[in-house]
Backbone as CSV, one residue per row, in Angstrom:
resi,resn,N_x,N_y,N_z,CA_x,CA_y,CA_z,C_x,C_y,C_z
1,MET,0.648,-1.218,0.284,-0.165,0.075,0.135,1.003,1.083,0.684
2,ALA,0.559,2.232,-1.154,1.327,3.910,-0.775,1.171,3.895,0.211
3,LEU,2.352,4.684,0.394,2.111,5.991,1.412,1.070,7.383,1.378
4,GLU,0.000,8.252,2.447,-0.921,8.645,2.001,-0.187,10.361,1.472
5,SER,-0.225,10.554,1.278,-0.214,12.136,0.974,-0.703,13.166,1.558
6,LEU,-0.085,14.206,2.753,-0.859,15.107,3.438,-1.634,15.597,2.894
7,SER,-1.747,15.780,1.756,-2.717,16.330,0.628,-2.519,18.095,0.803
8,ILE,-1.120,18.379,1.184,-0.360,19.890,1.084,-0.700,20.068,0.005
9,LYS,-1.434,21.371,-0.564,-1.315,21.873,-1.092,-0.117,23.339,-1.143
10,ARG,0.367,23.524,-2.097,1.387,24.551,-1.843,1.742,25.287,-3.345
11,PRO,1.143,26.881,-4.369,1.632,27.169,-5.209,2.978,26.620,-5.491
12,HIS,3.635,26.631,-7.126,5.626,26.462,-7.058,5.474,27.952,-8.011
13,PRO,6.474,28.791,-6.672,6.549,30.619,-7.246,7.666,30.399,-8.226
14,SER,7.354,31.547,-9.037,7.859,31.046,-10.476,9.437,31.368,-10.468
15,PRO,10.298,31.024,-11.330,11.362,31.544,-11.456,11.800,33.058,-11.509
16,GLY,11.471,33.875,-11.623,11.333,35.337,-11.062,11.394,35.730,-9.881
17,VAL,10.288,34.735,-9.119,9.306,35.265,-7.804,10.486,35.000,-6.813
18,VAL,11.313,34.085,-7.318,12.802,33.509,-6.444,13.526,34.356,-6.722
19,GLY,14.070,34.557,-8.055,14.607,35.458,-8.532,15.056,36.747,-7.539
20,GLY,13.560,37.467,-7.620,13.376,38.398,-6.791,13.513,38.353,-5.389
21,ILE,13.439,37.239,-4.837,14.165,37.242,-3.170,14.793,37.453,-3.275
22,VAL,16.126,36.741,-4.217,17.634,36.056,-4.150,18.242,37.235,-4.334
23,THR,17.364,38.349,-5.226,18.355,39.384,-4.891,18.297,40.420,-4.128
24,HIS,17.070,40.568,-3.054,16.905,40.855,-2.163,17.834,40.419,-0.810
25,ASN,17.813,39.838,-1.280,18.780,39.246,0.428,20.459,39.150,-0.274
26,LEU,20.170,38.962,-1.773,22.242,39.537,-1.550,21.926,40.640,-1.898
27,LEU,21.894,42.002,-2.011,21.725,43.568,-1.535,21.944,43.229,-0.338
28,ARG,20.805,43.127,0.447,20.991,43.402,1.962,22.262,42.975,2.676
29,ASP,22.952,41.377,1.639,24.231,40.870,2.439,25.638,41.609,2.136
30,THR,25.318,42.662,0.814,26.192,42.990,0.331,26.839,44.780,1.113
31,PHE,26.247,45.073,2.058,26.832,45.910,2.411,26.811,45.136,4.204
32,THR,27.923,45.640,5.384,27.697,45.638,6.384,26.026,46.113,7.604
33,ILE,26.097,45.995,8.767,24.974,47.150,9.231,25.268,48.265,9.021
34,GLN,27.007,48.482,10.084,26.818,49.752,10.217,27.029,50.738,8.358
35,THR,27.447,49.924,7.262,27.066,51.025,6.198,26.045,51.435,5.632
36,TRP,24.518,50.186,6.424,23.219,50.531,5.642,23.415,51.642,6.388
37,LEU,23.766,51.180,8.078,22.910,52.709,9.163,23.515,53.880,8.291
38,LEU,24.668,53.848,7.817,24.959,55.174,7.824,24.482,55.755,6.700
39,ILE,24.311,54.631,5.253,23.762,55.384,4.250,21.822,56.225,5.051
40,GLY,21.473,55.620,5.570,20.579,55.996,6.126,20.419,56.875,7.037
41,ALA,21.525,56.999,7.403,21.376,59.049,8.224,22.425,59.903,7.435
42,VAL,23.100,59.550,6.759,22.919,60.534,4.847,21.754,61.012,4.661
43,LEU,21.266,59.448,3.865,19.824,60.225,3.207,18.849,60.793,4.892
44,GLN,18.743,60.584,5.982,17.812,61.477,6.655,18.798,63.124,6.852
45,SER,19.329,62.895,7.465,20.144,64.315,7.151,20.177,64.983,5.620
46,LEU,19.935,64.466,4.573,20.118,65.092,3.038,17.993,65.874,3.553
47,LEU,17.299,65.193,4.184,15.789,65.904,4.131,16.136,66.739,5.191
48,THR,16.854,67.185,6.060,17.197,69.159,7.013,17.154,69.804,6.409
49,ILE,17.738,69.893,4.914,17.988,70.240,4.032,17.273,71.226,3.257
50,PHE,16.112,70.083,3.585,15.100,70.555,2.601,13.900,71.148,3.452
51,LEU,13.339,70.489,4.733,12.761,70.733,5.152,12.454,70.820,6.510
52,PRO,11.828,71.572,7.700,12.425,71.998,9.278,12.164,70.276,9.402
53,LEU,13.035,70.786,10.476,13.406,69.242,11.553,12.925,68.559,11.480
54,PRO,11.222,68.854,12.273,10.161,68.073,12.908,9.549,67.673,11.440
55,TYR,9.516,67.918,10.045,8.726,67.321,9.475,10.260,66.320,8.617
56,ALA,11.111,66.382,8.794,12.410,65.313,7.822,12.667,64.112,8.896
57,ILE,12.283,64.526,10.655,12.348,62.937,11.436,11.165,62.119,11.253
58,LEU,10.170,63.398,10.670,8.528,62.486,10.815,8.612,61.064,10.297
59,PRO,9.358,61.153,8.789,8.760,59.934,8.061,9.036,58.694,8.383
60,ALA,10.737,58.703,9.039,11.143,57.162,9.937,10.574,57.657,10.890
61,SER,9.861,58.131,11.870,9.836,58.423,13.259,8.631,57.061,12.828
62,CYS,7.667,57.646,12.035,6.278,57.310,11.504,6.386,55.647,11.076
63,LEU,7.335,55.030,9.984,7.742,53.966,9.676,7.784,53.169,10.488
64,LEU,9.220,53.905,11.780,9.301,52.910,12.829,8.817,52.035,13.906
65,SER,8.252,53.652,14.168,6.385,52.785,15.057,5.449,52.251,14.189
66,TRP,5.425,52.271,13.440,3.863,50.994,13.059,5.146,50.044,12.939
67,ARG,5.996,50.064,11.981,6.580,48.527,12.482,6.641,48.171,13.931
68,ALA,7.057,48.661,14.500,7.086,47.916,15.573,5.956,47.810,16.209
69,MET,5.251,48.275,16.237,3.222,48.122,16.371,2.721,46.510,15.790
70,HIS,3.157,46.462,14.773,2.881,45.992,13.555,3.080,44.422,14.411
71,THR,4.598,44.320,14.912,5.672,43.355,15.494,5.100,43.043,16.882
72,MET,4.652,44.009,18.013,4.465,43.867,19.022,2.565,42.793,19.244
73,LEU,1.953,43.214,18.160,0.541,43.027,18.023,0.485,41.633,17.212
74,MET,2.001,41.036,16.350,1.933,39.664,15.850,2.413,38.661,17.483
75,ALA,3.070,39.217,17.833,3.922,38.531,18.895,2.960,38.542,19.951
76,CYS,2.135,39.185,20.048,0.666,39.805,21.310,-0.453,38.563,20.636
77,GLY,-0.100,37.699,19.669,-1.336,37.156,19.152,-2.486,37.953,19.070
78,LEU,-1.979,38.901,18.466,-4.086,39.623,18.336,-3.612,40.000,16.381
79,ILE,-3.012,39.665,16.244,-3.059,40.057,14.555,-2.347,38.362,14.295
80,ARG,-2.566,38.541,12.715,-2.081,37.390,12.415,-0.889,37.040,12.504
81,ASN,-0.052,36.201,12.746,1.130,36.178,12.178,2.261,35.598,11.431
82,THR,1.923,36.652,9.497,2.869,36.209,8.756,3.591,35.687,8.396
83,ASN,4.196,35.926,9.510,5.802,34.050,9.529,5.966,33.097,9.390
84,MET,4.319,32.484,10.315,3.621,31.356,9.830,2.889,31.121,9.069
85,ASP,2.780,31.624,7.996,1.991,31.424,6.058,2.460,30.036,5.687
86,ASP,3.630,29.605,5.715,4.255,28.925,4.944,4.668,27.473,5.948
87,VAL,4.168,27.483,6.965,4.666,26.674,7.657,3.661,25.321,8.054
88,ILE,4.583,24.313,7.690,2.911,23.198,8.156,3.328,22.735,9.566
89,MET,2.708,22.430,10.293,2.330,21.962,11.999,2.292,20.126,11.867
90,GLY,3.672,20.368,12.949,3.463,18.779,12.374,4.582,18.011,12.055
91,LYS,4.216,16.827,12.346,5.905,16.231,11.906,5.807,15.489,10.786
92,PHE,6.545,15.897,9.410,6.614,15.345,7.989,7.057,15.228,7.699
93,SER,7.579,14.280,6.236,8.564,14.112,5.543,8.201,13.994,4.066
94,ALA,9.333,14.824,2.989,9.338,13.902,2.042,9.666,13.264,1.406
95,GLN,8.790,12.129,0.561,9.213,11.483,0.109,8.847,11.234,-1.860
96,ILE,9.826,10.939,-2.340,9.909,10.530,-3.949,8.515,10.620,-4.599
97,PRO,8.169,10.831,-5.277,7.240,9.830,-6.063,8.141,9.370,-7.899
98,GLY,7.659,7.874,-7.516,7.651,7.501,-8.683,7.580,8.021,-10.529
99,ARG,8.073,8.154,-11.603,7.993,8.437,-12.718,6.703,8.760,-12.891
100,ASP,5.541,7.869,-12.914,3.852,8.109,-12.962,3.106,8.780,-11.408
101,SER,4.366,9.767,-11.395,3.889,10.551,-9.777,2.920,10.115,-8.798
102,VAL,2.679,8.607,-8.527,2.803,7.635,-7.670,3.344,7.433,-6.759
103,MET,2.728,7.711,-5.546,3.580,7.833,-4.191,4.396,6.662,-3.999
104,PRO,5.246,6.238,-3.485,6.034,5.155,-2.937,5.027,3.857,-2.046
105,ARG,5.605,3.094,-1.763,4.866,1.942,-0.804,5.560,2.581,0.721
106,ARG,7.362,2.728,0.526,7.400,2.979,1.753,8.651,3.866,1.632
107,GLY,9.704,4.484,2.534,10.455,5.738,2.361,11.683,5.623,1.805
108,ALA,12.565,6.061,1.067,13.741,6.458,0.039,13.054,4.889,-0.860
109,GLU,11.959,5.146,-1.299,11.740,3.756,-2.238,12.873,4.181,-4.101
110,GLU,13.204,5.695,-3.424,13.569,6.446,-5.228,14.872,6.676,-4.885
111,ASP,16.042,6.631,-5.361,17.777,7.112,-5.896,17.040,9.092,-5.936
112,VAL,18.239,9.142,-5.537,17.906,11.116,-5.175,19.346,10.822,-5.199
113,THR,19.551,12.470,-6.751,20.940,12.894,-6.907,21.044,14.820,-6.013
114,VAL,21.882,14.817,-5.128,21.833,15.648,-5.629,22.814,17.154,-5.699
115,ILE,22.889,17.502,-6.609,24.369,18.633,-6.748,24.114,19.739,-6.125
116,LEU,25.427,20.897,-5.185,25.385,21.748,-4.547,26.192,22.814,-5.625
117,LEU,25.820,24.096,-5.991,25.995,24.832,-6.577,26.666,26.091,-6.216
118,GLY,27.171,26.609,-5.862,28.186,27.994,-5.131,28.694,28.293,-5.871
119,ALA,28.397,30.354,-5.829,28.667,31.376,-6.345,29.480,32.265,-5.484
120,ARG,30.068,33.052,-5.532,30.532,33.936,-4.737,31.149,35.343,-5.215
121,SER,31.604,36.540,-4.925,32.107,37.610,-5.786,33.097,38.076,-4.203
122,ASN,34.405,38.562,-4.619,34.694,39.297,-4.346,35.477,40.343,-3.963
123,HIS,34.537,40.620,-4.825,35.239,42.130,-5.726,34.862,43.450,-4.267
124,PRO,35.483,44.098,-4.070,34.656,45.277,-2.757,33.519,45.941,-3.221
125,LEU,32.905,45.324,-4.424,31.747,46.106,-4.661,30.855,45.335,-4.781
126,GLY,31.306,43.846,-4.087,30.450,42.522,-3.762,29.454,42.418,-4.958
127,ILE,27.980,41.703,-5.325,27.392,42.137,-6.430,27.626,42.593,-7.326
128,PHE,28.323,43.689,-7.207,28.092,44.417,-7.903,29.846,44.591,-9.181
129,GLY,30.281,43.868,-8.463,31.798,43.607,-9.095,31.623,43.006,-10.413
130,PRO,32.361,43.209,-11.773,31.999,42.780,-13.099,31.665,41.446,-12.549
131,GLY,31.255,40.767,-13.680,31.178,39.667,-14.232,29.759,38.631,-13.408
132,TYR,29.393,39.825,-11.961,28.633,38.893,-11.210,27.316,38.586,-11.348
133,GLN,27.027,39.888,-12.316,25.385,39.517,-12.809,25.271,38.192,-13.957
134,GLN,26.471,38.366,-14.622,26.153,37.610,-15.889,25.752,35.926,-14.685
135,VAL,26.905,35.768,-14.067,26.414,34.431,-13.211,25.478,34.504,-12.802
136,GLY,24.911,35.298,-12.152,23.374,35.477,-11.777,22.135,34.778,-12.824
137,ASP,22.411,36.099,-14.118,21.608,35.562,-15.090,21.581,34.106,-15.877
138,PHE,22.792,33.675,-15.765,22.637,32.429,-16.312,22.045,31.477,-15.646
139,GLN,22.780,31.766,-14.701,21.626,30.738,-13.313,20.570,30.495,-13.233
140,ASN,19.698,31.592,-13.247,18.621,31.711,-13.176,17.536,31.518,-14.848
141,LYS,18.577,31.680,-16.032,18.181,30.801,-16.789,18.040,29.110,-16.959
142,MET,19.367,29.032,-16.611,19.004,27.447,-16.852,18.038,27.239,-15.135
143,LEU,17.578,27.594,-14.035,16.589,26.860,-13.326,15.417,26.905,-14.096
144,ALA,15.604,27.979,-14.636,14.088,28.476,-15.565,13.398,27.499,-16.486
145,GLN,15.075,26.536,-17.064,14.910,25.898,-17.870,14.578,24.470,-17.508
146,LEU,15.617,23.943,-16.074,15.253,22.744,-15.430,13.739,22.599,-15.365
147,ASP,13.273,24.312,-14.428,11.299,24.038,-14.485,10.527,23.934,-15.308
148,GLY,10.465,24.726,-16.794,10.323,23.685,-17.772,10.065,22.280,-18.407
149,ASN,11.539,21.598,-18.106,11.955,20.735,-18.441,12.229,19.740,-17.775
150,ALA,11.027,19.499,-16.583,11.595,18.496,-15.584,11.521,17.374,-15.231
151,GLU,10.584,16.891,-16.620,10.497,14.962,-16.853,11.909,14.982,-18.014
152,LYS,12.114,15.404,-18.139,13.350,15.316,-19.570,14.587,15.400,-18.763
153,TYR,14.671,15.940,-17.497,16.141,16.251,-17.127,15.897,15.040,-15.912
154,GLY,14.747,15.544,-15.620,14.841,14.112,-13.976,14.890,15.474,-13.189
155,PHE,14.729,16.390,-13.483,14.920,17.714,-11.879,13.515,17.374,-11.314
156,LEU,14.130,17.568,-9.767,13.212,18.053,-8.832,12.393,19.384,-8.447
157,GLY,14.326,19.461,-8.279,13.796,21.105,-7.317,14.719,20.930,-6.692
158,SER,14.493,22.772,-6.102,15.687,23.740,-5.855,15.387,23.946,-4.969
159,THR,16.591,24.646,-3.888,16.318,25.823,-3.043,17.243,26.073,-2.989
160,THR,17.907,27.888,-2.876,18.637,28.623,-2.309,18.865,28.655,-1.002
161,TYR,20.458,29.435,-0.430,20.918,29.400,0.341,21.546,30.494,0.628
162,LEU,22.363,31.209,1.817,22.924,32.037,1.604,23.565,31.569,2.807
163,GLU,24.730,31.788,2.630,25.750,31.158,3.625,25.919,32.204,5.298
164,ALA,26.126,32.069,6.049,26.048,33.051,7.195,27.883,32.082,8.157
165,THR,28.077,31.644,7.824,29.973,31.225,8.272,31.153,32.000,8.421
166,ALA,31.305,32.115,6.586,32.564,32.826,6.568,32.640,34.563,6.284
167,ARG,32.040,35.010,6.265,31.784,36.289,6.714,30.499,36.867,6.732
168,GLN,31.361,38.735,6.943,30.021,39.213,7.227,28.781,39.778,6.393
169,THR,29.640,39.631,5.157,29.313,40.069,4.287,29.773,39.659,2.200
170,SER,28.967,39.356,1.404,29.363,39.134,0.432,30.008,37.592,0.615
171,ASN,28.878,36.872,1.057,28.725,35.687,1.132,28.181,35.237,0.029
172,GLN,28.842,33.556,-0.274,28.324,32.956,-1.326,27.024,32.707,-0.609
173,ILE,26.768,31.764,-2.355,24.920,31.755,-2.461,25.363,29.858,-3.131
174,ILE,23.821,29.491,-2.137,24.548,28.015,-2.331,22.353,27.307,-2.805
175,THR,22.827,26.807,-4.018,21.503,26.638,-5.065,21.582,24.930,-4.916
176,ALA,20.972,23.919,-4.190,21.147,22.475,-3.525,19.657,22.244,-4.583
177,CYS,20.087,21.070,-5.559,19.071,21.210,-6.829,19.319,19.856,-6.220
178,TYR,18.308,19.134,-7.149,17.988,17.763,-6.705,17.634,16.962,-8.170
179,PHE,17.892,15.718,-8.696,17.896,15.540,-9.782,17.115,13.414,-9.364
180,ARG,16.942,12.682,-10.490,15.960,11.874,-9.871,17.511,10.225,-9.972
181,SER,17.964,10.950,-11.119,19.153,9.969,-11.217,20.849,11.068,-11.793
182,ILE,22.030,10.315,-11.454,22.655,11.116,-12.002,23.600,11.232,-13.595
183,GLU,22.749,10.403,-14.413,22.982,10.242,-15.416,21.795,11.235,-16.106
184,GLU,21.229,11.507,-15.518,20.324,12.981,-15.976,20.620,14.304,-15.949
185,LEU,21.607,14.246,-14.671,21.816,15.402,-14.207,23.388,15.666,-15.349
186,HIS,24.279,14.205,-15.284,24.857,14.501,-16.133,24.617,14.815,-17.800
187,ARG,23.389,14.127,-18.544,22.657,14.825,-18.921,22.644,16.662,-19.441
188,TYR,22.090,17.049,-18.576,21.898,18.618,-18.138,23.057,19.038,-18.818
189,ALA,24.397,18.689,-17.912,25.337,19.728,-17.608,25.970,19.344,-19.186
190,HIS,25.947,18.973,-20.527,26.218,18.641,-21.661,24.737,19.470,-22.186
191,SER,24.019,19.755,-21.773,22.908,20.890,-22.450,23.022,22.043,-22.972
192,PRO,22.811,22.367,-24.375,23.347,24.263,-24.757,23.828,24.777,-24.129
193,LEU,22.334,25.500,-23.383,22.738,25.835,-22.183,23.519,26.238,-21.544
194,HIS,23.715,25.394,-20.072,24.818,24.758,-19.483,26.041,24.950,-20.653
195,ARG,26.459,24.414,-21.566,27.171,24.681,-22.369,28.008,25.980,-23.170
196,GLU,26.956,27.102,-22.629,26.754,27.595,-23.385,26.991,28.902,-21.551
197,ALA,26.217,28.352,-20.783,27.738,29.391,-19.394,28.701,28.952,-19.065
198,TRP,29.190,27.491,-19.614,30.715,27.105,-19.288,31.441,27.579,-19.970
199,ASN,31.322,27.683,-21.212,32.007,28.232,-22.181,32.245,30.074,-21.841
200,TRP,31.649,30.639,-21.521,31.214,31.838,-21.043,32.575,31.919,-20.019
201,TRP,32.605,31.062,-19.096,32.991,30.805,-18.125,34.597,31.118,-18.253
202,ASN,34.682,30.349,-18.520,36.063,29.396,-19.671,36.606,30.713,-19.961
203,GLY,36.213,31.267,-20.634,36.077,32.623,-21.106,36.629,34.094,-20.268
204,ILE,36.283,34.028,-19.790,36.591,34.955,-18.343,37.277,34.992,-17.529
205,THR,37.710,33.529,-17.199,37.792,33.096,-15.554,39.121,34.018,-15.233
206,LYS,40.119,33.972,-16.322,41.763,35.084,-16.366,41.279,36.015,-15.928
207,THR,40.354,36.964,-16.506,39.949,38.475,-16.343,39.198,38.485,-14.836
208,HIS,38.287,38.158,-14.653,37.912,37.887,-13.301,38.083,37.109,-11.963
209,PRO,39.170,36.904,-10.793,39.659,36.281,-10.800,39.106,36.454,-9.372
210,HIS,38.325,37.659,-9.051,37.160,37.937,-8.225,35.389,37.493,-7.501
211,LEU,35.588,36.103,-9.278,34.526,35.529,-9.058,34.821,34.635,-9.233
212,SER,33.924,33.425,-7.886,33.942,31.817,-7.367,32.937,31.119,-7.838
213,ILE,33.110,29.682,-8.252,32.111,28.832,-8.546,32.860,27.631,-8.042
214,SER,31.674,26.798,-7.856,32.095,26.256,-7.476,30.853,24.749,-7.173
215,HIS,30.876,23.859,-6.838,29.947,22.622,-7.228,30.211,21.361,-6.504
216,GLU,29.036,20.471,-6.051,29.282,18.756,-5.636,28.118,18.462,-5.573
217,VAL,28.500,16.935,-6.226,27.072,16.453,-6.234,27.655,15.009,-5.421
218,TYR,26.146,15.105,-4.469,26.112,12.929,-4.011,24.986,12.137,-4.681
219,HIS,25.040,11.698,-4.862,24.064,10.883,-4.947,24.536,10.071,-4.365
220,ALA,22.556,8.969,-3.506,21.875,8.583,-2.792,21.470,7.547,-3.383
221,PRO,21.539,6.527,-3.070,19.997,5.296,-3.676,19.308,5.074,-3.150
222,LYS,18.827,4.389,-3.407,16.918,4.064,-2.786,17.655,3.307,-1.239
223,GLY,17.344,4.245,-0.388,17.274,3.231,1.181,18.488,3.957,1.454
224,CYS,19.032,4.657,1.577,20.294,5.695,1.778,20.068,7.231,1.926
225,TRP,19.193,7.656,2.070,18.370,8.569,2.446,17.106,9.563,3.387
226,GLU,16.913,10.261,3.802,15.877,10.094,4.506,15.614,12.109,5.144
227,ASN,14.739,12.204,5.788,14.812,13.072,5.813,13.131,13.592,6.769
228,ILE,13.606,15.023,7.551,12.804,14.975,8.591,12.308,16.389,8.750
229,TYR,10.565,16.781,8.940,10.839,18.490,9.353,9.540,18.188,10.575
230,VAL,9.557,19.337,11.762,8.915,19.341,12.421,8.303,21.159,12.389
231,ASN,7.125,21.189,12.272,6.665,22.547,11.810,7.852,23.385,11.202
232,TYR,7.305,23.255,10.199,8.611,23.702,9.320,8.072,24.241,7.530
233,HIS,8.456,24.586,7.314,8.096,25.309,5.644,8.766,24.449,4.473
234,LEU,7.957,24.230,3.119,8.708,22.942,2.571,10.080,23.787,2.240
235,THR,11.446,23.200,2.298,12.755,23.914,1.698,13.341,21.951,1.397
236,GLY,14.717,22.233,0.712,15.228,21.283,0.729,14.668,20.805,-0.256
237,ILE,14.845,19.222,0.006,13.662,18.447,-1.230,12.816,18.524,-0.575
238,GLY,12.420,19.069,0.185,10.734,19.014,1.038,9.831,19.789,-0.177
239,ASN,10.989,21.218,-0.640,10.149,22.204,-1.728,10.970,21.683,-3.125
240,MET,10.572,20.353,-3.340,10.657,20.031,-4.799,9.716,19.891,-5.499
241,ARG,9.603,20.114,-7.392,8.214,20.319,-7.554,7.734,19.877,-8.460
242,VAL,8.332,18.546,-7.574,6.875,17.257,-8.349,5.558,17.341,-7.087
243,ASP,4.449,16.744,-8.279,3.456,16.849,-7.810,2.701,15.126,-7.728
244,VAL,1.730,15.154,-6.952,1.143,13.798,-6.592,0.090,13.206,-7.570
245,LYS,0.340,12.424,-8.223,-1.287,11.987,-8.466,-2.994,12.308,-8.195
246,SER,-3.043,13.183,-8.226,-4.304,13.266,-6.832,-5.640,13.431,-7.131
247,PRO,-6.662,13.366,-7.620,-7.992,14.291,-7.717,-7.879,15.604,-7.933
248,GLU,-6.814,15.666,-6.906,-6.771,17.457,-6.636,-5.431,17.993,-7.445
249,GLU,-5.614,18.915,-7.628,-4.235,19.646,-8.337,-3.541,19.709,-7.649
250,GLY,-1.655,19.962,-7.736,-1.071,20.520,-7.045,-0.533,20.475,-5.447
251,VAL,-0.972,19.065,-5.235,-0.431,18.149,-3.874,0.992,17.723,-4.369
252,ARG,1.389,18.355,-2.799,2.874,18.018,-2.941,3.256,16.426,-2.143
253,PRO,3.961,15.911,-2.146,4.500,14.350,-1.735,5.084,14.597,0.187
254,ILE,3.924,15.060,0.629,4.100,15.144,1.933,3.546,14.337,2.587
255,VAL,3.984,13.190,2.857,3.494,12.772,4.360,3.070,12.528,5.489
256,ASP,2.524,12.102,6.621,2.955,12.363,7.088,4.219,11.121,8.706
257,ALA,5.293,12.091,9.027,5.459,11.102,10.187,5.529,10.868,11.467
258,ARG,4.476,11.185,12.111,3.531,11.414,12.971,3.586,9.299,13.361
259,LYS,3.336,8.862,12.635,3.165,7.175,12.502,3.510,6.280,11.123
260,GLY,3.601,5.067,11.761,3.968,4.012,11.016,5.727,3.712,10.729
261,GLY,6.166,3.590,9.049,7.560,3.626,9.470,8.045,4.980,9.267
262,LEU,7.573,5.860,9.486,8.117,7.323,8.408,8.969,7.688,10.045
263,ARG,8.035,7.204,11.531,8.423,8.208,12.835,9.483,8.126,13.033
264,THR,10.900,6.883,12.414,12.349,6.886,12.762,13.783,6.912,11.148
265,GLN,14.238,7.135,11.737,14.896,7.082,10.931,15.544,5.623,10.027
266,THR,15.599,4.850,11.153,15.808,3.583,10.387,14.235,3.199,9.000
267,GLY,13.081,3.811,9.742,11.622,3.450,9.284,11.796,4.223,7.807
268,ARG,12.229,5.245,7.570,12.382,5.806,7.127,13.299,5.745,6.116
269,LEU,14.125,5.302,6.134,15.336,4.722,5.362,14.724,3.303,4.924
270,ALA,13.536,2.354,5.395,13.536,1.303,4.905,13.674,0.657,5.604
271,LYS,14.942,0.158,7.002,14.846,-0.646,7.359,14.820,-0.998,8.607
272,GLY,13.445,-0.805,9.061,12.902,-0.874,9.968,10.979,0.190,9.896
273,ASN,9.933,-0.992,11.222,9.406,-0.672,10.915,8.747,0.218,11.825
274,GLY,9.744,1.335,12.848,9.199,2.536,12.830,9.007,2.527,14.644
275,ALA,8.845,1.071,14.957,9.377,1.149,16.634,10.171,0.879,17.251
276,ASP,11.580,1.656,16.718,12.553,1.113,17.938,12.845,2.510,18.730
277,ASN,12.510,3.492,18.577,12.400,4.062,19.496,11.357,4.476,20.018
278,GLU,10.414,3.509,20.184,9.550,3.526,21.252,9.745,3.862,22.974
279,LYS,11.164,2.587,23.474,11.821,2.978,24.174,11.825,3.835,25.183
280,TYR,12.241,5.477,24.149,12.203,6.522,24.756,10.785,7.405,25.540
281,GLY,10.096,6.515,25.210,8.711,7.157,25.257,7.816,7.866,24.430
282,ALA,6.737,8.140,24.654,5.572,9.077,23.356,6.218,9.990,23.074
283,ASP,6.442,9.837,21.463,6.321,10.977,20.791,5.583,11.615,20.940
284,PRO,5.632,13.670,21.030,5.282,14.327,21.704,4.572,14.668,20.581
285,TYR,4.547,13.985,19.245,3.536,15.473,18.111,2.501,14.234,17.254
């Protein structure tokens, strides 16, 4: 009997929307907090040239007061906490459906290949340094192409992260892409668009030493990967763009991990029945 989806429906954001969010966060990461505060201080000071002092400080004071009040109302539960909008409550796991979009019978029934794509600008201007925009443009084009040809290349989805442990600004951006097989990943690596990006990089790498790129590839055979999320949003493999065959459209392959074999790691690896943690007491979920 196949695992039963939780019938979680989430729209798949377009590559353009995702790209806009990534650009916003990269821009924020380009300068230190001190630099952003100084930029704000200069802009505020310029207002005093054109407006009387009470009027000059009014816009910033009103905006800060409104944001503080809005945050306090959410914290007190008086208005909706928008940070919880995309959170799925409970304990759940993401399972890869078969190529026919049917849910598997047990955990980790399909192979999965992961490629981590890294990019960083070491230029004093960060993302405004020469060549970095082209790196981002090529990546956005390739992700859009993969989204539009997911079945052809065995593409399951992607999530982009900003590193938080290396330095204070201009951190590397990492995109985790998931494929059904390493052969399909290899096929895409030799497709025309990726070859175009590859040739462009080979042509500028000597003149743009401030640009860094990387990739890491991992292949996990069936029964050798698992995941668990608790009160979490859809990210990583949980954010795969593959939907389940269902009477309803847009149902994600998200399953309940509070019962059955998916309760424990060995169960999610299809190496146990999920009862091996019962000695520790009842699961709180």
